[in-house]
Each structure stands twice: as C-alpha cells, then as structure tokens.
C-alpha positions in Angstrom: 18.2 7.6 27.8 15.6 5.3 26.2 15.0 5.1 22.5 11.6 5.5 20.8 9.3 2.7 19.9 6.8 2.6 17.0 5.3 -0.9 16.8 1.8 -1.9 15.9 0.1 -5.3 15.9 -3.5 -5.6 14.6 -5.7 -8.6 14.2 -8.9 -8.0 12.2 -10.9 -8.2 9.0 -10.3 -6.4 5.8 -13.2 -4.0 5.1 -12.9 -3.5 1.4 -11.0 -5.1 -1.5 -7.3 -4.0 -1.7 -6.2 -1.1 -3.9 -3.0 -2.1 -5.8 -1.1 0.9 -7.2 2.4 1.4 -8.6 4.9 4.2 -8.0 6.5 5.9 -11.0 9.5 3.7 -10.6 7.3 0.6 -10.9 7.2 -0.5 -7.3 3.8 -2.0 -6.2 2.0 -0.8 -3.1 -1.3 -2.2 -1.8 -3.6 -0.4 0.6 -6.8 -1.4 2.4 -8.8 -0.8 5.5 -8.7 -3.2 8.5 -11.4 -3.3 11.1 -10.7 -4.4 14.7 -13.2 -4.6 17.6 -12.9 -3.6 21.2 -15.3 -5.7 23.2 -16.4 -4.6 26.7 -19.3 -5.2 29.0 -21.8 -2.3 29.5 -24.2 -3.3 32.3 -25.3 -6.8 31.5 -24.6 -6.7 27.8 -21.4 -7.0 25.7 -20.7 -4.1 23.3 -18.5 -4.2 20.3 -16.7 -0.9 19.4 -15.1 -1.1 16.0 -12.0 0.8 14.9 -10.8 1.2 11.3 -7.2 1.4 10.3 -5.6 2.4 7.0 -3.0 -0.3 6.1 -0.2 0.1 3.5 2.0 -2.8 2.3 5.0 -2.2 0.1 6.6 -5.7 0.3 5.3 -8.2 -2.3 2.2 -6.1 -2.9 1.2 -7.8 -6.1 1.1 -11.3 -4.5 -0.7 -10.1 -1.4 -3.3 -8.2 -3.4 -4.2 -11.5 -5.2 -4.6 -13.4 -1.9 -6.8 -11.0 0.1 -10.2 -9.4 -0.3 -13.0 -7.9 1.8 -13.5 -10.2 4.8 -10.1 -11.8 4.9 -8.9 -12.1 8.5 -5.2 -11.1 8.9 -2.6 -10.1 11.5 -0.6 -7.0 10.7 2.7 -6.0 12.4 4.3 -2.8 11.5 4.7 0.9 12.3 2.5 4.0 12.4 3.2 6.7 9.8 1.4 10.0 9.3 1.7 11.6 5.8 0.9 15.2 5.0 0.2 17.1 1.8 -1.4 20.3 0.6 -5.0 19.7 -0.6 -6.6 21.3 -3.7 -8.1 23.9 -1.4 -4.7 24.8 -0.1 -5.2 23.3 3.4 -2.8 20.9 4.9 -4.1 17.3 4.8 -3.0 14.4 7.0 -3.4 10.7 6.9 -2.3 8.2 9.5 -1.5 4.7 8.3 0.0 1.5 9.5 2.9 0.5 7.3 2.9 -3.3 7.5 6.3 -5.0 7.9 4.7 -8.5 8.4 1.4 -9.8 7.2 -0.1 -13.1 8.4 -3.1 -14.5 6.6 -5.3 -16.1 9.3 -8.1 -17.2 7.0 -7.8 -16.7 3.2 -10.8 -15.9 1.1 -10.3 -19.0 -1.1 -12.3 -20.8 1.6 -9.6 -21.7 4.1 -11.2 -20.7 7.4 -8.7 -22.8 9.5 -6.6 -21.1 12.1 -3.4 -22.0 10.2 -2.4 -19.2 7.9 0.4 -18.0 5.6 3.1 -15.7 6.8 5.1 -13.1 5.0 8.1 -11.3 6.4 10.4 -8.7 4.8 13.6 -9.8 3.1 16.6 -8.2 4.7 17.4 -4.8 3.0 20.8 -4.3 1.5 22.8 -1.3 2.4 22.1 0.2 -1.0 18.3 0.2 -0.3 16.9 3.7 -0.4 13.2 3.2 0.3 10.5 0.8 1.5 9.6 0.2 -2.1 13.0 -1.6 -2.6 12.2 -4.3 0.0 10.6 -7.6 -0.7 8.6 -10.0 1.5 9.0 -13.7 1.2 6.9 -16.6 2.5 8.1 -18.2 5.6 8.4 -22.0 5.8 5.5 -23.3 7.9 6.8 -26.9 8.0 4.8 -29.9 6.8 2.7 -32.6 8.5 5.6 -35.0 7.9 7.6 -33.0 10.6 5.1 -33.9 13.4 5.2 -37.4 15.0 1.9 -38.0 16.7 3.7 -39.9 19.5 5.5 -36.7 20.4 2.2 -34.9 21.3 1.6 -34.5 25.0 -2.1 -35.4 24.9 
C-alpha cells in the first residue's frame, strides 16, 4: 500500500580531504567521510557521541572536490546505498554509503565561516540517462543583497 522511502539528511564536518576518482568512462566521483555528533545528557554532563558516514557525490564532483577539505561544514541530502564485492580473500565485502543528491556548503574552507553557504542540486536527468554518473549538479541562485529592502524586515 505504501511505497518505500530512502532519504538521508546529514549536517556535519568532513573528516579528511576528499578523494576524487574517475570511472573508465571519464565521469568524476568524489568520496569523503562526514562526522556528525549526537549530544545527550548523562547525569549532570553533556556527552558527544560521534558517528562517521561514508559520502559519495557523482554530480559535479570536480568542482565540489576543489571547494571542500577536512573540516568543511556541509549539509548532505541523499540516499543510503550498500555495495558488495568479493574481497581478495574470497569473502563478501560490504560498504554502506550515502549517495548525495544535494550538497550545501555551510562554511567553506576558504575562510567563510558565515552561516550562509553555497547550494548544489542535481540537474534534471534526461530519459536517456543510464547512471548517476550522467547527472550534473548546478549552483542554485542565492539572490543578492540588492533583492532585500531593509524597510521590509520585521525588526
């Protein structure tokens, strides 16, 4: 009766510099690890419990790899995917990853620690598209300061 849902949103910091690779067909793919924290109170003290997530970005990988590095704060929206393969020892290996469909840079490493960031979203796929590698992400328009009239602000 109900369809399935596979959506993930993560806000955290990149734990190591991104790894940019290319498929045999020449499509770029960037991967990195993202740390998120669960904060809870244990007795009288607050405790941070980190989690680490494997992130894969196919869309506009080359551009993104140039804009992020260890410590960059980003928001990832995408889906969970588990890959499997036979290891060199003959045992089945598994890796669970978040395939990012949208990446928002909260604070870039170039020194911009403001809360405003850059946003990327996938370009609509054509019907002839056969894989995630064929899609492309484009910057969204964030509007300029000229669009805001200070007299329109409620405070």
